[in-house]
C-alpha positions in Angstrom: -4.5 54.9 -27.6 -7.0 52.6 -25.8 -9.8 51.5 -28.1 -13.3 52.6 -27.2 -15.8 50.1 -25.9 -17.8 48.3 -28.4 -21.5 48.7 -28.5 -23.6 46.3 -26.6 -22.4 43.4 -24.4 -19.5 41.2 -25.2 -20.1 37.5 -26.0 -18.0 36.5 -23.1 -19.8 38.8 -20.6 -20.5 35.8 -18.4 -16.9 36.4 -17.1 -18.4 39.2 -14.9 -21.4 38.6 -12.6 -23.2 41.1 -10.4 -24.8 39.9 -7.2 -26.9 42.2 -5.0 -27.7 41.4 -1.4 -29.6 44.2 0.2 -27.4 47.3 0.0 -24.3 45.5 -1.2 -23.4 45.1 -4.8 -20.8 42.3 -5.3 -18.9 42.3 -8.6 -17.4 38.8 -9.3 -14.8 37.8 -11.9 -16.0 34.2 -12.5 -12.8 33.1 -14.3 -10.1 34.6 -12.1 -12.1 34.2 -8.9 -11.9 37.8 -8.0 -14.5 39.7 -6.0 -15.1 43.3 -5.0 -18.1 44.8 -3.0 -19.7 48.2 -3.2 -21.9 49.3 -0.3 -24.7 51.4 -1.6 -27.0 53.7 0.3 -30.8 53.5 -0.4 -30.0 51.1 -3.2 -32.6 49.7 -5.5 -32.3 46.5 -7.6 -29.6 46.3 -10.3 -30.9 46.2 -13.8 -28.7 44.7 -16.6 -27.8 47.3 -19.2 -25.6 47.7 -22.3 -22.0 48.9 -22.1 -22.5 51.8 -24.6 -22.0 54.6 -22.1 -18.3 53.6 -21.2 -15.3 55.0 -23.0 -13.3 51.9 -21.9 -14.1 48.2 -22.8 -16.2 46.4 -20.2 -17.6 42.9 -20.2 -20.9 43.6 -18.6 -22.8 46.4 -16.8 -25.8 47.1 -14.5 -27.8 50.2 -13.6 -28.8 51.0 -10.0 -29.8 53.9 -7.9 -28.0 55.1 -4.8 -27.1 58.1 -2.7 -23.5 57.0 -2.0 -20.9 54.3 -2.7 -18.6 53.0 0.0 -15.5 51.1 -0.9 -14.2 48.6 1.6 -10.5 49.5 0.8 -8.5 52.5 -0.1 -7.6 52.3 -3.8 -6.8 54.6 -6.6 -9.9 56.2 -8.2 -9.4 58.1 -11.5 -12.1 60.7 -12.2 -12.6 61.1 -16.0 -14.8 63.0 -18.4 -16.9 60.8 -20.6 -14.4 61.1 -23.4 -11.8 59.4 -21.1 -9.8 62.6 -20.2 -8.6 62.4 -16.6 -9.8 65.1 -14.4 -8.4 64.0 -11.1 -6.9 61.2 -9.0 -8.0 60.6 -5.5 -5.5 60.8 -2.6 -5.5 59.1 0.8 -7.0 61.2 3.6 -8.2 63.6 0.9 -11.6 65.0 0.0 -12.5 66.4 -3.4 -15.8 67.6 -4.9 -16.8 67.8 -8.5 -19.5 70.0 -10.0 -22.5 69.0 -12.1 -21.6 67.0 -15.2 -21.1 63.4 -16.5 -18.2 61.4 -15.2 -16.6 58.0 -15.5 -14.9 56.8 -12.3 -12.2 54.2 -12.8 -11.7 52.1 -9.7 -8.4 50.1 -9.5 -10.1 47.0 -8.0 -9.3 43.3 -8.5 -11.1 43.6 -11.8 -11.3 46.6 -14.1 -14.2 48.5 -12.6 -16.0 51.7 -13.9 -18.9 53.8 -12.6 -20.7 56.1 -14.9 -22.5 58.9 -13.0 -23.9 62.4 -13.4 -22.5 64.8 -10.8 -22.2 66.7 -8.6 -20.3 64.3 -6.3 -17.7 64.2 -3.5 -15.0 61.6 -2.9 -13.7 61.1 0.6 -10.7 58.9 1.5 -9.9 57.7 5.0 -7.3 55.2 6.3 -9.1 52.0 5.5 -12.1 53.0 3.3 -13.4 55.5 0.7 -16.8 57.0 0.1 -18.4 58.6 -3.0 -21.3 60.8 -2.1 -24.1 62.3 -4.1 -26.5 65.1 -3.1 -29.4 62.7 -3.5 -30.3 59.3 -4.8 -29.1 59.1 -8.4 -28.9 56.5 -11.1 -25.4 55.1 -11.7 -24.1 52.5 -14.2 -21.5 50.0 -13.0 -19.3 48.3 -15.6 -16.6 45.7 -15.1 -14.0 43.8 -17.2 -12.2 40.7 -16.3 -8.4 40.8 -16.4 -8.5 37.3 -17.8 -7.3 37.4 -21.4 -7.6 34.5 -23.9 -5.4 34.1 -27.0 -7.3 35.1 -30.2 -6.0 32.2 -32.3 -3.5 29.4 -32.6 -0.6 29.4 -35.0 0.9 26.2 -36.4 4.6 26.0 -37.1 7.2 23.5 -38.1 10.4 23.2 -36.1 12.3 25.1 -38.7 13.7 28.3 -37.1 12.5 30.5 -40.0 8.9 29.3 -39.5 9.2 29.8 -35.7 10.3 33.4 -36.4 7.2 33.9 -38.5 5.0 32.5 -35.8 6.6 34.8 -33.2 6.0 37.7 -35.5 2.3 37.3 -35.0 2.6 37.9 -31.2 2.3 41.7 -31.6 -1.2 41.2 -33.0 -2.3 40.8 -29.4 -1.3 44.3 -28.4 -4.4 46.3 -27.6 -2.6 49.6 -28.3 0.8 50.6 -29.8 1.0 53.7 -27.5 3.2 53.6 -24.3 0.1 52.4 -22.5 0.9 48.9 -23.7 3.3 48.8 -20.7 0.1 48.2 -18.7 -0.4 44.4 -18.5 -4.2 44.7 -19.2 -3.4 46.5 -22.5 -1.0 44.0 -24.0 -3.2 41.0 -24.6 -2.3 37.3 -24.7 -0.2 36.2 -27.8 -1.7 33.5 -30.0 -0.8 30.0 -28.9 1.5 27.8 -30.9 1.2 24.2 -32.0 3.9 22.2 -33.8 2.8 20.7 -37.1 3.9 19.7 -40.6 3.6 23.2 -42.1 3.4 26.9 -41.1 -0.2 28.0 -40.8 -1.1 31.5 -39.6 -4.9 32.3 -39.3 -6.1 35.2 -41.5 -7.8 36.7 -38.4 -4.4 37.6 -36.9 -3.7 41.2 -37.9 -0.1 42.3 -37.4 0.5 45.5 -35.4 1.2 48.4 -37.6 4.6 49.3 -36.3 7.8 50.5 -38.0 10.1 48.0 -36.3 11.9 44.9 -37.6 14.3 42.6 -35.8 16.9 40.6 -37.7 18.5 37.5 -36.2 20.3 34.4 -37.4 18.1 31.4 -38.2 18.4 29.5 -34.9 15.8 28.5 -32.3 18.0 30.0 -29.6 18.0 33.4 -31.2 14.2 33.2 -31.9 13.3 32.2 -28.4 15.4 34.9 -26.8 14.0 37.7 -28.9 10.4 36.7 -28.6 9.3 38.9 -25.7 11.0 42.0 -27.3 9.4 41.3 -30.7 6.0 41.0 -29.0 6.4 44.2 -27.0 7.6 46.2 -30.0 5.0 44.7 -32.3 8.0 43.8 -34.5 8.5 41.5 -37.4 11.4 39.0 -37.2 13.4 38.4 -40.3 16.6 36.4 -41.0 19.9 38.2 -40.8 23.5 37.4 -40.1 24.0 40.3 -37.7 21.4 40.6 -35.0 19.9 44.1 -34.9 16.8 46.2 -34.7 16.0 48.6 -37.5 13.1 51.0 -38.1 11.5 52.5 -41.2 13.2 55.8 -40.4 16.6 54.3 -40.7 17.5 53.8 -37.1 19.6 50.7 -36.5 20.6 49.2 -33.1 22.9 46.2 -33.0 21.9 43.4 -30.6 25.3 42.0 -30.0 26.8 38.7 -31.1 27.5 35.3 -29.4 27.7 35.8 -25.6 26.5 39.4 -25.7 23.3 38.8 -27.7 21.1 37.7 -24.9 22.2 40.4 -22.5 21.7 43.1 -25.1 18.2 41.9 -25.9 17.3 41.9 -22.2 18.7 45.4 -21.8 16.7 46.7 -24.8 13.5 45.1 -23.5 13.9 46.5 -20.0 14.9 50.0 -21.2 12.1 50.3 -23.6 9.5 49.0 -21.2 10.7 51.2 -18.4 10.8 54.4 -20.4 7.3 53.6 -21.8 6.1 53.4 -18.2 7.4 56.9 -17.7 6.2 58.3 -21.0 2.6 57.0 -20.5 2.2 59.5 -17.6 1.7 62.0 -20.5 -1.4 60.1 -21.7 -4.5 58.7 -20.1 -2.9 58.2 -16.7 -1.1 61.5 -15.8 -0.3 60.3 -12.3 2.6 61.1 -9.9 5.0 58.3 -10.7 8.1 57.9 -8.5 10.2 56.6 -11.3 9.5 59.6 -13.5 10.6 62.0 -10.8 13.8 60.0 -10.4 14.7 59.6 -14.0 13.9 63.2 -15.1 17.0 64.2 -13.1 19.2 61.9 -15.2 18.0 62.1 -18.8 17.2 64.8 -21.3 14.1 63.4 -22.9 10.9 65.2 -23.7 8.3 62.7 -22.6 5.4 64.9 -23.8 6.8 64.9 -27.3 7.7 61.2 -27.2 4.2 60.2 -26.2 2.9 61.1 -29.7 5.8 59.4 -31.6 5.8 56.0 -33.3 7.4 53.0 -31.5 10.4 53.3 -33.8 10.9 57.0 -33.0 10.5 56.3 -29.3 12.9 53.5 -29.5 15.6 55.6 -31.1 15.2 58.2 -28.4 15.1 55.7 -25.6 18.2 53.8 -26.7 20.2 57.1 -27.1 20.4 57.0 -23.3 23.2 54.7 -21.9 21.6 51.8 -20.0 23.9 52.5 -17.0 22.0 55.8 -16.5 18.6 54.2 -16.1 19.6 50.8 -14.7 19.3 51.9 -11.0 15.7 52.9 -11.6 14.5 49.9 -13.6 12.2 47.7 -11.5 13.4 44.2 -10.6 12.1 42.0 -13.3 9.4 39.5 -12.4 10.6 36.4 -14.2 13.6 35.0 -16.1 12.9 31.8 -18.0 15.7 29.4 -18.9 14.5 27.8 -22.1 16.2 24.9 -23.8 16.8 25.5 -27.5 14.8 22.4 -28.6 11.6 22.1 -30.7 9.8 20.8 -27.6 10.1 24.3 -26.0 8.3 26.1 -28.9 4.8 25.8 -27.5 5.8 27.5 -24.2 6.8 30.7 -25.9 3.3 32.5 -25.9 2.9 31.9 -22.2 6.3 33.2 -21.3 5.9 36.2 -23.5 2.5 36.9 -22.0 4.3 37.2 -18.6 6.9 39.5 -20.4 9.6 37.1 -19.1 13.2 37.5 -20.0 14.1 34.4 -22.0 17.6 33.0 -21.8 19.0 29.8 -23.3 20.3 27.7 -20.4 23.4 28.6 -18.5 23.1 25.5 -16.3 25.1 22.9 -14.6 23.9 19.4 -14.0 23.7 18.6 -10.3 24.6 15.3 -8.9 22.4 13.4 -6.4 25.0 14.0 -3.6 25.0 17.8 -4.2 21.2 18.0 -4.1 20.8 15.9 -1.0 23.3 17.8 1.1 20.7 20.1 2.7 18.3 17.2 3.2 20.9 15.1 4.9 21.7 17.8 7.5 18.1 17.9 8.6 17.8 14.1 8.4 20.6 13.5 10.8 18.9 15.7 13.4 15.5 14.1 13.1 14.4 10.5 12.6 10.8 11.4 11.4 10.6 12.1 7.6 7.4 12.1 5.6 8.4 8.9 3.9 7.0 5.4 4.3 10.4 3.9 3.4 12.7 2.6 6.1 15.1 5.3 7.1 18.4 4.9 5.3 21.6 6.8 5.8 20.1 9.7 3.8 17.0 10.6 1.9 16.8 9.8 -1.8 15.9 11.5 -5.0 13.4 10.2 -7.4 15.3 11.0 -10.6 18.9 11.6 -11.7 18.3 14.3 -14.3 18.7 17.6 -12.3 19.9 20.9 -13.5 20.6 24.2 -11.7 20.0 27.3 -13.9 22.3 30.2 -13.5 21.0 32.8 -11.1 19.7 36.1 -12.4 18.5 39.4 -10.9 14.9 38.6 -11.5 12.5 37.9 -8.6 11.7 34.5 -9.9 13.2 31.8 -12.2 11.6 29.2 -14.4 13.0 26.3 -16.3 11.6 25.0 -19.6 13.1 21.6 -20.5 13.0 17.9 -19.8 15.2 18.0 -16.7 14.1 18.8 -13.2 15.4 22.2 -12.0 17.0 23.2 -8.7 16.2 26.8 -7.6 13.7 27.4 -10.4 10.1 26.4 -11.1 9.3 23.8 -13.7 7.1 25.3 -16.4 5.1 23.2 -18.9 2.7 24.3 -21.7 0.0 21.9 -20.4 -0.3 23.9 -17.2 -0.9 27.1 -19.0 -3.4 25.4 -21.4 -5.2 24.2 -18.3 -5.4 27.8 -17.1 -6.9 29.0 -20.3 -9.5 26.2 -20.1 -10.4 27.2 -16.5 -14.2 27.1 -16.1 -16.3 29.9 -14.8 -17.2 29.8 -11.1 -19.5 32.0 -9.0 -19.1 30.0 -5.9 -16.9 30.5 -2.8 -13.2 30.0 -2.9 -12.9 26.3 -2.3 -9.9 24.8 -0.4 -9.5 21.2 0.6 -7.1 20.2 3.3 -6.2 16.5 3.4 -4.2 14.9 6.2 -3.5 11.2 5.5 -1.3 10.6 8.5 -2.2 11.3 12.2 1.4 11.9 13.1 1.3 15.1 10.9 -1.9 16.5 12.5 0.1 19.5 13.8 0.3 21.1 10.3 -3.4 20.3 9.7 -4.4 22.2 12.8 -2.2 25.2 12.0 -3.5 25.6 8.4 -7.1 25.1 9.5 -6.8 28.4 11.4 -5.3 30.1 8.3 -7.4 29.2 5.3 -10.6 31.3 5.1 -9.5 33.8 7.7 -10.1 36.7 5.2 -13.4 38.1 6.4 -14.0 40.0 3.1 -13.9 36.9 1.0 -16.2 33.9 1.0 -14.4 30.6 1.5 -15.5 27.0 1.5 -13.0 24.9 3.5 -13.2 21.1 3.8 -10.9 19.0 5.9 -10.3 15.3 5.3 -8.5 12.6 7.3 -7.1 9.2 6.4 -8.7 9.0 2.9 -8.8 5.7 1.1 -7.7 5.6 -2.5 -11.2 6.1 -4.0 -12.0 8.8 -1.5 -8.8 10.7 -2.4 -9.5 10.2 -6.1 -12.9 11.9 -5.5 -11.2 14.9 -3.9 -8.7 15.2 -6.7 -11.4 15.0 -9.3 -13.6 17.6 -7.6 -13.5 21.2 -8.7 -11.4 22.8 -6.0 -9.4 26.0 -6.1 -6.6 24.7 -3.8 -5.5 21.4 -2.3 -3.2 21.3 0.7 -2.1 17.7 1.1 -0.3 16.5 4.2 0.9 12.9 4.2 3.2 10.3 2.7 3.9 10.4 -1.0 6.1 8.2 -3.2 7.0 8.8 -6.8 4.5 6.2 -7.8 1.5 7.4 -5.7 -0.1 8.9 -2.7 0.0 6.6 0.4 -3.6 5.7 1.5 -4.7 3.3 4.2 -5.6 0.8 1.5 -2.6 1.3 -0.8 -1.3 3.9 -3.3 -3.2 6.2 -5.6 -1.2 7.1 -8.6 -2.3 10.5 -10.1 -0.6 9.4 -13.4 -3.7 7.2 -14.0 -6.1 10.2 -13.6 -7.1 12.2 -16.7 -9.8 14.4 -15.1 -8.1 16.3 -12.2 -10.4 19.1 -10.9 -7.9 20.7 -8.5 -6.6 24.0 -9.8 -3.6 24.5 -7.5 -1.9 22.4 -4.8 0.7 21.9 -2.1 1.9 18.3 -1.8 3.7 18.5 1.5 5.2 15.0 1.6 8.4 13.3 0.5 9.3 13.0 -3.1 6.0 14.6 -4.4 7.4 16.0 -7.7 6.3 13.1 -9.9 2.8 13.1 -8.4 2.6 16.9 -8.8 3.6 16.7 -12.5 0.9 14.0 -12.9 -1.7 16.4 -11.5 -0.6 19.0 -14.0 -0.9 16.5 -16.9 -4.4 15.6 -15.6 -5.7 19.2 -15.5 -4.2 21.2 -12.6 -2.7 24.6 -13.2 0.2 24.9 -10.7 1.5 23.6 -7.4 4.3 23.2 -5.0 6.1 19.9 -4.6 9.2 18.4 -3.0 12.3 16.9 -4.7 13.5 14.7 -1.7 12.5 13.3 1.6 11.5 16.1 3.9 11.8 16.3 7.7 8.4 16.6 9.4 9.4 19.6 11.6 10.7 21.5 8.5 7.6 20.5 6.5 5.4 21.9 9.2 7.2 25.3 9.1 7.2 25.5 5.3 3.6 24.3 5.0 2.3 26.7 7.6 4.1 29.7 6.0 2.9 28.8 2.6 -0.7 28.6 3.8 -0.5 32.1 5.2 1.2 33.5 2.1 -1.2 31.9 -0.4 -4.2 32.9 1.8 -2.8 36.5 1.6 -2.8 36.5 -2.2 0.9 35.6 -3.0 1.4 33.8 -6.3 2.8 30.3 -6.0 6.4 31.1 -7.0 6.6 34.2 -4.8 5.0 32.4 -1.8 7.7 29.7 -2.0 10.5 32.2 -2.5 9.5 33.8 0.9 8.5 30.6 2.7 11.6 28.5 1.9 13.7 30.7 4.2 11.7 29.4 7.2 13.7 26.1 7.3 16.8 24.5 5.9 14.5 22.1 4.0 13.1 25.0 2.0 15.5 24.3 -0.9 13.9 21.0 -1.5 10.6 22.5 -2.6 9.9 23.8 -6.1 6.9 25.1 -8.1 5.5 23.1 -11.1 3.2 24.5 -13.7 2.1 28.1 -13.8 4.0 29.7 -10.9 2.3 33.1 -11.4 -1.1 31.7 -10.3 -2.7 33.0 -7.2 -5.3 31.1 -5.1 -7.0 34.2 -3.7 -6.8 37.9 -4.4 -4.7 40.2 -2.3 -6.3 42.8 -0.1 -4.6 45.8 -1.8 -4.1 44.4 -5.4 -0.5 43.5 -4.9 1.4 41.0 -2.8 3.4 43.2 -0.3 6.5 42.0 1.6 8.1 44.2 4.2 11.6 44.2 5.6 12.0 46.2 8.9 15.1 47.2 10.8 15.7 49.6 13.7 17.7 52.8 13.0 17.7 54.0 16.6 15.3 53.9 19.6 12.8 56.2 17.8 13.2 55.4 14.1 12.7 52.3 12.0 13.6 51.6 8.4 10.8 50.0 6.2 11.7 48.5 2.8 8.7 47.5 0.7 8.9 44.7 -1.8 6.1 43.6 -4.2 5.5 40.4 -6.1 3.5 40.7 -9.4 1.1 37.9 -10.3 0.0 36.7 -13.7 -3.0 39.2 -13.5 -1.2 42.1 -11.9 1.9 41.7 -14.1 4.9 43.9 -15.1 3.8 47.5 -15.6 1.0 47.6 -13.1 1.2 50.2 -10.3 1.3 50.1 -6.5 0.7 52.9 -4.0 1.8 51.9 -0.5 0.4 55.1 1.1 3.3 55.4 3.5 3.7 58.5 5.7 1.0 60.4 3.8 2.9 60.1 0.5 0.5 59.4 -2.3 3.0 58.3 -4.9 2.7 55.5 -7.4 5.5 53.0 -8.1 6.0 50.4 -10.9 5.1 47.1 -9.4 7.9 44.5 -9.0 10.6 44.1 -6.4 11.9 46.5 -3.9 10.1 49.7 -4.6 11.4 52.1 -1.9 12.6 52.5 1.7 11.1 54.7 4.3 12.2 56.0 7.7 9.3 55.9 10.2 8.4 56.4 13.8 7.0 53.5 15.8 3.5 55.1 15.6 3.8 55.5 11.8 5.0 52.0 11.4 2.1 50.6 13.5 -0.4 52.6 11.4 1.0 51.3 8.2 1.1 47.7 9.3 -2.4 47.9 10.6 -3.8 48.5 7.1 -3.6 44.8 6.2 -2.0 41.6 7.4 1.4 41.5 5.7 4.4 39.2 5.9 7.4 41.0 7.6 11.0 40.0 7.7 13.3 41.2 10.5 16.6 39.9 11.7 16.3 37.1 9.1 13.0 35.8 10.5 9.5 35.8 9.0 6.7 37.4 11.0 3.2 38.7 10.3 2.2 42.3 10.8 -0.6 41.4 13.2 1.8 39.4 15.4 5.0 41.4 15.3 6.6 42.3 18.6 8.7 45.4 17.9 11.0 44.5 20.8 12.3 41.7 18.5 13.6 44.2 15.9 17.2 45.2 16.0 
C-alpha cells in the first residue's frame, strides 16, 4: 500500500512553492517547471503549515481560508476520507454534494495536489472548469508533491556480469509500494544510479524490496541488460543460472526462453504483469472505471479483488496462467524500446532506462551506408538550391560521420539507441543527459525560451515560431529573440539558464556559424540551456556537445537540410513542444510534415518536456469522415518522463467519463460534427487527417474525407 506521509515538512520541500496574488493561489513545481492555479473566493493570506494532516506524502503545505475553489481545467478529483479511503470520483458535467465531515481531495494536476477540508461541500464540473463550493468561508490546507524523483544512492560495479546483476538487484529498493499501485509512475521511484569502478559497492542504505521473486539468467551483460526493467518492476533478485527463468518462494517457475526467444519472452512477461497490475489496482486506493478492466474481464477468469491482496509472486503465477495472446489486444502501446549495446559502456544508462520502464533489447541493427542515409536528403536537394549549409553546393549533401546504425523497428511509440554509433530512426541516449536532468536547478521564474536566428534568409521560420512560443495564456513565458549573434554573444545565450533554445542558422560539425567565425560548443563546459532545437545543417555534433556541457535533450540534424523543409519541421516542432509534447514524441509527429523529417533525431533525454500540457497528457487526434453526418475520432497519447507508463487519461468524449491507461491509441469514437467541434474546442490539439497535420483551432472540416 502507499506509505503514509511523514510528520513535518520534507527536507526537499523547496521543490514546491506557493504564490498568492489576490484571490489566486499558484502552486509551482520548481524542479519540473510545472504550475497550477486555484482561484479562491474571499481568500486570506496563505500560512505555511506542516504536512501532518495528509494521508499521502506531500512536499509542502499551506493553510488558507476560502468559500470556494475554482479549477481552471476539468480534471479528475478523488474525494477521500482522511484515512485514504476513496468516497467518490468526480465526473464531467456532474454535481455531487458531501455531508459534514473531514475529507482529502486529490486533484490530478501537473503535480500531486491535495486539499484537506472539513465539509459539507459541493463539487460541480462543467465543460472547461470545475468548482468546489463550501457553505461559508472555511479553512483549508493545500499540500503538493513534485513528481520529480531523485535516486536514493549510487551503486558502484565492475564490468563483470555477476556484479552487474547484483547492482541491478538493488533497483527494486526504489519501489514505493509492492502492491499493484506500483504500476503508477509516481509510486515506482527512481532506481539508484550506477557507476563503473574497481569493485562492487552497494550502499547499506539501499534496502531490497521484500518480494518472493527471483530471476535466474546466464552470466552475460546482454541477459542482465534485458532483464533489468522486469527485475526492477517485480522487486526481484537476479542470480546466475544456466536456464533463464523466474521462480517464486511458493514454487512457481516460469521459463524465460533461450537464445532468440529470451528477449521477447522477458518483454511479454513485463507487459503482461504491468498491464494486469493496472487492472488489479482498481480494487485498491483507486477504484475507478477503467476501460481496460471492462474489456479484459470478458476474456479472463481472474478474481482481481482476491489478487489485490496477494504477494507479487502469487499475482505473477495467476497473471502468467493467461495466454499472452488473450490480453495482447488490450495491452497499451509501450512508450519506449531501447536498443542497448552489450558493452560495459552501456551499464551506467540502465537506471535511467529502467526508470522509464523501457523495454530493453540488445541490438538488432544494420549498419547504414552514407548513400542510403542521404537518399532522402538528395531528393529534396535536387528540388531546391538553398540548404542551411555554408559550404558550396555539391552534388548532394554530406554526412558528418560514417558510423551509422538503423535499429530494428518495434511496436513501441518511441525508439532509443545506447551505443557509440549514431542511430537512424531512433534517439541517441547518453547517461550524461540524464545526470544533467537530475542536477537541474530549482526555478520559480517564467518558462524561458530563446529564439536565435543567425541568418536573415531564414527569417520566415523565426517569424512563425515567434507567434507560437508563449501563446499559452495560462502559463507565464519569457521569450527572447536574437538576430545575427557574434560568437561571444551566442556563447552568453548558451551559458544562460534557459528552458529551451530554438536555433535557426548555419551549423557545421565543428561549430555554429556566426558573423565573426565559428563557436564550437565542444569548448564549453557550462551550458545553461536545458533543451534545444538546432535547426541547421549537420547539427548532430554540436547538439552532442551541448549535452556534454550540461543540456538535457534536444533535436538535431544528421545531414544538410533544405530550408523549405526546415521551416515546416521547425514550425511544427515549435507548436508541439509549446503544447507539452516530449521531445521524442514531438519529432515523431512533426517529421511527417516534410520529406526531410527523417534527417532529424533526438539526442539526450527524449522524454523531456519544455512546458506542461493543458490536460496532463499529450493528445494527438486522427480524424476521418464516415459519412456526411458522422466522423471517426482516434485518440493517441504520448507519455512523458513525468506522466509515464501506468498514468491515466480521461478524454471526456461524448459524455463518457472513462479512464484509459496512458500510451498510444487509446480508443476510437464515432461523433457528429457538433460533438467533434465541442471536443476539439476543449484545448488546442494536433490533428491528422488525410495524411496532413492540422491544429484543432485551425481545422477546416471541409478538408476531411
